[in-house]
C-alpha positions in Angstrom: -21.1 10.4 -1.7 -19.3 7.5 -3.4 -20.4 3.9 -4.0 -18.0 1.7 -5.9 -15.6 2.3 -8.6 -17.7 2.6 -11.7 -17.4 6.8 -11.7 -14.4 7.7 -13.9 -14.0 10.9 -11.9 -13.4 8.9 -8.6 -9.9 8.6 -7.4 -7.7 7.3 -4.5 -6.7 9.8 -1.7 -4.6 9.2 1.3 -6.0 10.1 4.6 -3.6 10.8 7.5 -5.0 9.7 10.8 -4.2 10.2 14.5 -2.1 7.5 15.8 -3.9 3.9 16.1 -6.9 5.6 14.7 -7.0 3.9 11.1 -9.9 1.5 11.7 -12.0 4.0 13.6 -11.8 6.4 10.7 -12.3 3.5 8.1 -15.5 2.6 9.9 -16.9 6.1 9.9 -16.2 6.3 6.4 -17.7 3.2 5.3 -20.8 4.2 7.5 -21.0 7.4 5.3 -20.8 5.2 2.1 -17.5 6.1 1.1 -15.1 3.4 -0.4 -12.5 3.3 2.4 -9.4 0.9 2.1 -7.1 0.1 5.2 -4.3 -2.3 4.2 -3.5 -4.6 6.9 -0.6 -6.9 7.6 -0.2 -9.7 10.5 2.5 -9.4 13.0 3.2 -11.3 16.3 2.1 -9.7 19.6 2.6 -10.7 23.1 0.0 -9.8 25.5 -0.3 -11.4 29.1 2.4 -14.0 28.0 0.6 -15.1 25.2 1.9 -14.8 21.5 -0.7 -14.5 18.8 -0.9 -13.0 15.2 -2.7 -9.7 15.2 -3.9 -7.4 12.2 -2.0 -4.1 11.9 -2.0 -1.4 9.2 0.5 -1.9 6.2 1.2 1.9 6.4 0.6 3.2 10.0 -1.3 6.3 10.4 -2.8 6.2 6.8 -5.7 4.9 4.9 -7.1 5.1 1.7 -10.6 6.6 0.2 -11.7 6.6 -3.4 -14.2 9.0 -4.4 -14.9 12.0 -6.6 -13.6 14.6 -4.7 -15.7 17.9 -4.1 -15.9 20.2 -1.3 -18.8 18.3 0.4 -17.0 15.1 0.4 -13.9 16.7 1.6 -15.7 18.3 4.4 -17.5 15.0 5.2 -14.3 13.0 5.2 -12.5 15.8 7.6 -15.6 15.2 10.0 -14.6 11.7 10.8 -13.2 11.4 14.3 -9.3 10.7 14.1 -8.8 12.3 10.8 -5.6 14.8 10.6 -6.0 15.6 7.2 -6.2 14.4 3.4 -2.9 14.7 1.8 -2.4 17.5 -0.8 -2.1 21.2 -0.9 -5.9 22.1 -0.3 -9.2 20.9 -0.8 -9.1 21.3 -4.8 -5.6 20.2 -4.9 -5.5 17.0 -3.5 -2.7 14.5 -4.2 -4.4 11.5 -6.0 -2.9 8.0 -5.7 -3.0 6.3 -9.1 -5.0 2.9 -9.3 -1.9 1.2 -10.3 -0.3 1.6 -6.9 -3.6 0.7 -4.9 -4.7 -2.5 -6.8 -1.7 -4.5 -5.7 -2.1 -3.7 -2.3 -5.7 -4.7 -2.5 -4.6 -8.2 -4.1 -1.7 -8.6 -1.4 -4.3 -7.9 1.3 -6.8 -10.6 0.0 -3.9 -13.2 -0.4 -2.5 -15.2 2.2 1.2 -14.0 2.2 3.6 -12.5 4.5 3.9 -9.0 4.5 6.7 -7.2 5.8 7.3 -3.0 6.1 10.2 -2.2 3.8 12.0 1.1 3.2 10.8 3.4 0.4 12.6 2.9 -2.8 12.9 4.2 -6.2 15.8 1.9 -7.6 15.8 -1.7 -8.6 14.5 -4.0 -11.1 10.7 -3.7 -12.0 9.2 -6.9 -12.3 5.9 -8.7 -12.9 4.5 -11.9 -11.0 3.5 -14.2 -13.8 1.6 -17.1 -11.6 0.1 -17.8 -8.4 -2.3 -15.9 -6.2 -0.5 -12.4 -6.8 -0.2 -13.0 -10.7 0.0 -9.7 -12.7 1.3 -7.6 -9.9 4.2 -5.5 -10.5 6.9 -4.1 -8.2 10.7 -3.8 -7.6 12.8 -6.8 -6.9 15.3 -5.8 -4.4 16.8 -8.9 -3.2 17.2 -12.4 -4.6 18.3 -15.7 -2.4 17.3 -18.3 -5.1 14.6 -19.0 -5.5 12.9 -16.4 -3.3 13.0 -12.8 -3.4 11.5 -9.5 -2.0 9.1 -7.7 -4.3 8.4 -4.1 -2.9 5.2 -2.3 -3.3 5.1 1.4 -3.2 2.8 4.4 -2.4 4.7 7.3 -3.6 2.9 10.0 -2.1 3.4 8.3 1.4 7.1 7.6 0.9 6.3 4.3 2.3 6.5 0.7 1.0 6.1 -2.9 2.0 7.5 -6.0 0.7 6.2 -9.6 -0.1 8.6 -12.4 -0.6 8.1 -13.9 -4.0 9.3 -17.0 -5.8 11.7 -15.7 -8.2 11.1 -18.3 -10.9 7.5 -16.9 -11.7 8.5 -13.3 -12.3 9.5 -11.3 -15.5 11.3 -8.2 -15.8 9.2 -5.5 -17.1 11.3 -2.4 -16.8 15.0 -1.4 -16.7 17.4 -2.2 -14.2 18.4 0.7 -12.2 21.5 0.0 -10.0 21.3 0.6 -6.4 24.1 2.6 -4.7 26.8 0.3 -3.2 26.5 2.2 0.1 22.5 2.1 0.1 21.1 0.5 3.4 19.0 -1.6 1.2 21.7 -3.4 -0.9 21.9 -4.5 -4.5 19.2 -5.0 -6.6 18.9 -8.3 -8.6 17.1 -9.7 -11.2 15.9 -13.6 -11.0 16.6 -14.4 -14.3 
């Protein structure tokens, strides 16, 4: 089984879970020494007339595991209560997620920033944050309200994204501008500069 990210054959995989079982699966995998990552965001909840911030998964129904996937690890992961499946065709043809998609999610999870669900995107301006707790993170800038904008972080395999509000004065374009269709529900993409 896997411990840490030193092994170059280790990759990130997405695990689809039963509804509201993400934490249960994460805890079971961690107990089996797998590197499990469940990105969380905070949202307001009202129970018994009291409002409070509670943690919820950024990607409901999914979490990530990093390991050198062989048949033994595949079966051990599937044994965890609440696992529906590991995304991919079959055990030897699983869909790996690039480190470049997981690392920004880990940094956002550790930073004290507001994270909101966002529609999955493939269009807009790719930018890199140059300063602050999220320096170095790249994503798609989809809205700019000087000096603030939304930076979208995507896990393509899940076709899901989350957005983080960023200061547009500390972002630099790193890719080509891909215009968003005018009738798109996400609006036009803008560069900060």
